[in-house]
C-alpha positions as CSV (number, residue, x, y, z in Angstrom):
1,M,31.4,-13.2,15.0
2,M,29.0,-10.3,14.5
3,S,26.0,-10.4,16.8
4,R,22.5,-10.9,15.5
5,S,21.4,-7.4,16.6
6,K,24.3,-5.8,14.8
7,R,23.5,-7.7,11.6
8,L,19.9,-6.6,11.8
9,V,21.0,-3.0,12.2
10,R,23.2,-3.3,9.1
11,R,20.3,-4.9,7.1
12,W,17.9,-2.1,8.0
13,L,20.5,0.6,7.4
14,A,21.1,-0.9,3.9
15,L,17.4,-0.9,3.3
16,A,17.1,2.7,4.3
17,L,19.9,3.7,1.9
18,V,18.2,1.8,-1.0
19,V,14.9,3.5,-0.3
20,V,16.5,6.9,-0.2
21,A,18.3,6.2,-3.5
22,L,15.0,5.0,-5.1
23,V,13.2,8.1,-3.9
24,Q,15.9,10.4,-5.4
25,A,16.0,8.4,-8.6
26,S,12.4,8.0,-9.5
27,P,9.2,10.0,-8.9
28,L,7.3,6.7,-8.6
29,I,8.6,5.9,-5.2
30,A,6.6,8.2,-3.0
31,A,8.0,7.6,0.6
32,D,8.2,9.9,3.6
33,H,11.5,10.6,5.3
34,A,12.5,7.9,7.8
35,G,10.9,8.5,11.2
36,V,8.2,10.7,9.8
37,A,4.7,9.3,9.8
38,P,2.7,9.7,6.6
39,E,-0.6,11.6,6.5
40,L,-3.6,9.5,7.1
41,W,-6.8,9.5,5.1
42,L,-10.1,8.3,6.6
43,P,-10.5,4.6,5.8
44,T,-14.2,5.0,5.0
45,P,-15.9,5.6,1.6
46,P,-15.5,9.2,0.2
47,G,-18.4,11.6,0.9
48,E,-20.1,9.3,3.4
49,E,-20.9,10.1,7.0
50,W,-19.5,7.7,9.6
51,R,-20.0,8.0,13.3
52,I,-17.6,7.1,16.1
53,I,-19.5,4.7,18.4
54,Q,-16.5,3.9,20.6
55,G,-13.6,6.3,20.9
56,Y,-10.4,6.4,22.9
57,A,-9.8,4.9,26.3
58,C,-13.1,3.1,26.9
59,G,-14.6,-0.3,26.6
60,T,-12.3,-2.5,24.6
61,H,-10.0,0.4,23.8
62,N,-7.9,0.3,27.0
63,G,-4.8,-1.6,26.1
64,W,-2.0,-0.9,23.7
65,D,-4.7,0.1,21.2
66,R,-6.1,2.8,23.5
67,Y,-6.3,5.3,20.6
68,S,-8.7,3.4,18.4
69,L,-12.0,4.2,16.7
70,D,-15.1,2.1,16.1
71,L,-17.0,3.5,13.1
72,V,-20.5,2.9,11.7
73,R,-22.2,4.3,8.7
74,V,-24.8,7.0,9.3
75,G,-28.1,6.5,7.5
76,G,-27.3,3.1,6.0
77,P,-25.9,-0.4,6.6
78,S,-22.2,-0.7,7.5
79,A,-22.0,-4.3,6.4
80,G,-20.1,-4.7,3.2
81,A,-19.0,-1.1,2.9
82,P,-15.6,-0.7,1.3
83,V,-12.6,-0.1,3.6
84,R,-9.8,2.1,2.1
85,A,-6.1,2.2,2.9
86,A,-5.3,5.2,5.1
87,A,-1.8,5.6,3.6
88,D,0.5,4.1,1.1
89,G,2.0,0.9,2.5
90,V,2.4,-2.8,2.2
91,I,0.3,-5.6,3.6
92,F,1.9,-6.8,6.9
93,V,-0.6,-9.4,8.0
94,W,-4.1,-10.7,7.3
95,A,-5.8,-12.5,10.2
96,R,-9.0,-14.0,8.7
97,R,-10.5,-15.1,12.0
98,S,-10.8,-11.6,13.4
99,G,-11.0,-9.9,10.0
100,T,-7.8,-7.9,10.8
101,L,-5.6,-6.4,8.1
102,I,-2.5,-4.5,9.1
103,L,-0.5,-2.3,6.7
104,R,3.1,-1.2,7.3
105,H,4.0,2.3,6.4
106,E,7.1,4.6,6.6
107,G,8.3,5.9,9.9
108,N,7.6,2.6,11.8
109,L,3.9,3.3,11.5
110,Y,1.2,0.7,11.0
111,T,-2.5,0.9,10.4
112,M,-4.9,-1.8,11.5
113,Y,-8.4,-2.5,10.1
114,T,-10.4,-5.0,12.1
115,H,-13.7,-7.0,11.9
116,M,-13.7,-7.0,8.1
117,Q,-15.8,-9.6,6.5
118,R,-13.2,-10.0,3.7
119,A,-9.9,-8.5,2.5
120,E,-9.1,-7.7,-1.2
121,N,-6.1,-9.7,-2.4
122,P,-4.4,-9.8,1.1
123,Q,-1.0,-11.1,0.0
124,V,1.6,-10.3,2.6
125,G,4.1,-7.8,1.1
126,R,1.7,-6.5,-1.6
127,I,1.9,-2.8,-2.1
128,V,-1.2,-0.8,-1.7
129,A,-1.9,2.9,-2.3
130,R,-3.7,5.3,0.0
131,G,-7.4,5.3,-0.9
132,E,-7.2,1.8,-2.4
133,V,-10.1,-0.6,-1.3
134,I,-8.5,-3.2,0.9
135,G,-11.6,-5.0,2.3
136,A,-15.3,-4.7,3.4
137,V,-16.8,-3.9,6.8
138,G,-18.1,-6.9,8.8
139,D,-18.3,-8.3,12.3
140,R,-15.6,-11.0,12.3
141,G,-14.2,-11.6,15.8
142,S,-16.9,-9.3,17.2
143,P,-20.4,-10.5,16.4
144,G,-23.0,-7.8,17.2
145,I,-22.9,-4.3,15.9
146,V,-21.2,-4.3,12.5
147,H,-18.5,-1.7,12.5
148,L,-14.9,-0.9,11.5
149,H,-12.3,-0.8,14.2
150,F,-9.4,1.4,13.1
151,T,-6.0,1.9,14.9
152,A,-2.7,3.5,13.9
153,F,0.3,2.4,15.9
154,T,4.1,2.4,16.1
155,A,6.1,-0.7,16.6
156,E,9.7,-1.9,16.6
157,G,11.5,-4.5,14.5
158,P,10.5,-6.9,11.7
159,W,7.8,-8.5,13.9
160,A,6.2,-5.2,15.1
161,R,7.0,-5.6,18.7
162,N,6.1,-3.1,21.5
163,R,3.0,-1.8,19.7
164,R,1.8,1.6,20.9
165,S,-1.3,3.3,19.4
166,V,-1.1,7.0,18.5
167,P,-3.8,9.7,18.5
168,L,-5.3,10.1,15.1
169,R,-5.3,13.0,12.7
170,F,-6.7,12.9,9.1
171,V,-6.0,15.0,6.0
172,E,-9.7,15.7,5.9
173,G,-9.2,18.1,8.8
174,Y,-10.1,15.9,11.7
175,D,-7.7,16.2,14.7
176,L,-8.6,13.8,17.5
177,P,-6.1,14.4,20.3
178,E,-6.0,12.9,23.8
179,I,-8.6,14.9,25.8
180,G,-9.1,12.7,28.9
181,G,-12.0,10.6,30.0
182,C,-13.9,7.6,28.6
183,N,-15.0,7.2,24.9
184,Q,-13.1,10.3,23.8
185,H,-14.6,11.8,20.5
186,G,-17.5,9.3,20.7
187,G,-20.5,10.5,18.7
188,K,-18.4,12.6,16.3
189,V,-19.3,12.2,12.6
190,L,-16.5,12.0,10.1
191,V,-16.7,12.3,6.3
192,A,-13.9,11.1,4.1
193,G,-12.7,13.6,1.5
194,S,-14.5,13.8,-1.9
195,A,-14.4,16.9,-4.1
196,P,-16.6,16.8,-7.3
197,L,-14.3,17.4,-10.3
198,S,-16.8,19.7,-11.9
199,N,-16.1,22.2,-9.2
200,V,-12.4,22.2,-9.7
201,E,-10.9,25.4,-11.0
202,G,-8.9,24.4,-14.0
203,I,-8.8,20.7,-14.7
204,G,-8.9,18.1,-12.0
205,F,-8.1,14.3,-12.1
206,A,-9.4,11.3,-10.2
207,G,-9.4,7.5,-10.5
208,A,-5.6,6.9,-10.1
209,E,-2.7,7.9,-8.0
210,I,0.3,9.8,-9.3
211,G,3.5,7.8,-8.7
212,R,1.8,4.4,-8.5
213,W,2.3,1.3,-10.7
214,Y,-0.9,-0.6,-11.6
215,S,-1.1,-4.2,-12.6
216,G,-4.7,-3.8,-13.9
217,D,-6.5,-1.3,-16.0
218,V,-7.9,1.9,-14.3
219,R,-9.8,4.8,-15.8
220,I,-8.6,8.2,-15.1
221,E,-11.4,10.8,-15.0
222,F,-11.0,14.5,-15.6
223,S,-13.2,17.5,-15.5
224,G,-13.3,21.1,-14.3
225,A,-14.1,24.7,-15.1
226,A,-11.4,24.9,-17.8
227,M,-13.1,22.2,-20.0
228,T,-16.7,23.1,-19.8
229,A,-16.9,23.4,-23.7
230,G,-14.9,20.2,-24.3
231,Y,-11.5,18.7,-24.4
232,R,-8.8,16.7,-26.2
233,A,-6.8,14.0,-24.3
234,G,-3.8,11.9,-25.1
235,W,-0.9,10.0,-23.6
236,G,2.7,11.4,-23.7
237,A,2.1,14.5,-25.7
238,D,-0.1,17.6,-25.9
239,P,-3.2,16.7,-28.1
240,A,-3.0,19.9,-30.1
241,G,-5.9,21.0,-32.1
242,A,-8.0,24.1,-32.9
243,T,-11.3,22.7,-31.6
244,P,-12.3,20.1,-28.9
245,E,-12.4,16.5,-30.0
246,M,-15.1,15.8,-27.4
247,T,-17.7,18.4,-26.5
248,T,-18.6,17.1,-23.0
249,P,-17.5,18.9,-19.8
250,N,-15.9,15.7,-18.4
251,G,-14.1,12.7,-19.7
252,S,-12.0,9.6,-18.9
253,I,-9.3,7.5,-20.4
254,S,-8.0,4.0,-20.0
255,L,-4.5,3.5,-18.6
256,A,-4.2,0.2,-20.5
257,E,-4.5,2.0,-23.8
258,A,-1.1,3.5,-23.1
259,G,0.5,0.1,-22.8
260,E,3.1,-1.0,-20.2
261,G,5.5,1.6,-18.9
262,L,5.4,5.1,-17.3
263,H,3.0,7.5,-18.8
264,T,1.8,11.1,-18.4
265,L,-1.7,12.1,-19.5
266,F,-2.2,15.4,-21.3
267,V,-5.6,17.1,-21.4
268,R,-6.3,20.3,-23.4
269,G,-9.6,21.9,-22.3
270,W,-11.8,24.6,-23.8
271,D,-14.0,26.8,-21.5
272,R,-17.2,28.7,-22.5
273,N,-15.1,31.6,-23.8
274,G,-12.9,29.5,-26.0
275,Q,-9.9,29.9,-23.7
276,Q,-7.6,26.8,-23.8
277,T,-5.9,25.2,-20.9
278,I,-3.4,22.3,-20.9
279,A,-3.1,20.1,-17.8
280,T,-1.1,17.0,-17.1
281,F,-1.5,14.0,-14.8
282,G,1.3,11.6,-14.0
283,P,3.5,9.8,-14.2
284,V,1.4,6.7,-13.8
285,G,2.8,3.2,-14.3
286,Y,1.2,0.2,-16.0
287,D,2.9,-3.2,-15.6
288,I,1.2,-6.5,-16.1
289,T,4.4,-8.6,-16.6
290,P,5.7,-10.5,-13.6
291,P,9.4,-10.2,-12.7
292,E,11.9,-12.7,-13.9
293,P,13.3,-15.1,-11.2
294,P,16.8,-14.6,-9.8
295,P,19.5,-16.8,-11.4
296,A,20.4,-20.1,-9.8
297,M,23.3,-20.2,-7.4
298,E,25.9,-22.7,-6.3
299,P,25.1,-24.7,-3.1
300,I,25.3,-22.7,0.1
301,F,27.2,-24.2,3.0
302,L,26.6,-23.1,6.5
303,K,26.9,-24.2,10.1
304,A,23.9,-26.0,11.5
305,G,22.2,-24.4,14.5
306,Q,23.3,-20.9,13.7
307,T,21.7,-17.9,12.0
308,T,23.5,-17.1,8.7
309,P,23.2,-14.2,6.2
310,I,22.3,-15.4,2.7
311,T,22.3,-13.2,-0.4
312,W,21.5,-13.8,-4.1
313,E,21.5,-12.0,-7.4
314,P,18.5,-9.6,-7.8
315,A,15.5,-10.6,-9.9
316,G,14.8,-8.7,-13.1
317,D,11.8,-6.5,-13.9
318,A,11.7,-4.3,-17.0
319,A,8.9,-2.0,-15.9
320,S,8.1,-1.2,-12.2
321,G,11.1,-2.9,-10.7
322,V,11.4,-5.5,-8.0
323,A,9.8,-4.6,-4.7
324,G,10.9,-7.7,-2.8
325,Y,10.8,-11.4,-2.4
326,R,8.8,-14.1,-0.7
327,I,11.1,-16.7,0.8
328,Y,10.9,-20.4,1.6
329,I,13.6,-22.6,3.2
330,G,12.8,-26.2,3.7
331,N,12.7,-29.7,2.1
332,D,9.5,-29.3,0.0
333,P,10.5,-28.9,-3.7
334,D,7.2,-27.0,-4.1
335,G,7.3,-25.2,-0.8
336,V,6.0,-21.6,-0.5
337,S,5.6,-19.2,2.5
338,E,4.6,-15.6,3.3
339,W,8.1,-14.7,4.6
340,F,8.9,-11.4,2.8
341,T,12.1,-9.4,2.4
342,P,12.5,-6.2,0.4
343,L,16.1,-6.9,-0.4
344,P,17.8,-10.0,-2.1
345,E,19.1,-11.1,1.3
346,I,17.9,-12.8,4.5
347,E,19.2,-13.9,7.8
348,A,18.5,-17.6,7.6
349,P,17.3,-19.1,10.9
350,P,19.2,-21.9,12.6
351,M,18.7,-25.1,10.6
352,A,19.2,-28.8,11.4
353,S,22.0,-30.7,9.7
354,G,21.2,-31.8,6.2
355,E,20.1,-30.3,2.8
356,H,17.5,-27.7,2.4
357,L,16.1,-25.7,-0.5
358,L,16.1,-22.0,-0.9
359,R,13.1,-20.9,-2.9
360,V,12.1,-17.3,-3.8
361,Q,9.2,-15.6,-5.5
362,P,9.9,-12.0,-6.8
363,I,7.2,-9.4,-6.6
364,D,7.3,-6.1,-8.5
365,Y,6.0,-2.6,-7.5
366,A,2.8,-3.2,-9.4
367,G,2.0,-6.3,-7.2
368,N,2.8,-8.8,-10.0
369,A,4.2,-12.0,-8.5
370,G,6.8,-14.1,-10.4
371,E,7.1,-17.9,-10.3
372,W,8.4,-19.6,-7.2
373,T,11.9,-20.8,-8.1
374,T,14.4,-22.9,-6.3
375,I,17.6,-20.9,-6.6
376,A,20.0,-22.9,-4.3
377,R,20.6,-25.9,-2.1
378,V,21.4,-25.0,1.4
379,V,23.7,-27.5,3.2
380,A,23.8,-27.2,6.9
381,R,26.9,-28.9,8.4
382,P,27.4,-29.9,12.1
């Protein structure tokens, strides 16, 4: 009989191979190589000054989360300020009592955002893009000075054991290494990146992430020196023409107008000298249709009291594809849970003798959740 540890290794190796295949096959799966941590953005609103009021190795930052930052807004209230995802990832846990949201990223990296007054759609397993608003600053679990506690840490296994915080670096140019002493980097002011599009040489874009699927409408903004006299814009093809359709130096377009599927935005700009420039943005995905449930299975028979691998046929999704499944095993015909697996397989925990129900809910890469469906009876025998 194969040991539990060997089965887990096989499952994670299979997952790694699937991720590599997806990265190679589609530009919409933007993942870093295994073991390489993604670049982090500051989790604060773009263009705002936020001060470190408690840095590394001091006060409450002396345990496994030694390399943590407490941040407050400069020149305004921190309460209610939006908190942004520091990297692409999936929601790992939401603890309402302490206002803690943890995201799981590539390379065994996690980011943690604590004391938030609320989280935005904190469904475990939901995919979020870097820069996406995931909550609002508050004082849950730490009444007093309203602030955002931010930590990045590495961990092991599906339950994120052996957590170890890591020194922080951000794409905005802030490198915060270990320098010794108490409250390291305390008092430093950080500003999340924000470049006005009008200052972009050529044509710049904002409002959406290349390589991401959206389940709701977003507006993609564009501007820059190459379209100061106007522009034409369209989905999927160059909007050719002798003159600008719009004579403003900036514009925007709705992703929903393109319909479901993968799309590339084309913008033709005219500068003050009449010189034309064509720029593209994409692909960007739009998917508002939940995935179809997996087909029903024959009853599954297993030995009571033992962990057992269970697999099923994948769910179907015509647009963004299936990102994973929430799983429930129990006796409730309407049972649900937050147990999540990215593959159509699980290692079922030891079960008592009797009949149980296997229910799944497929979730696609745009975050659309399908219906909870009972796909099999699970019969545990002595």
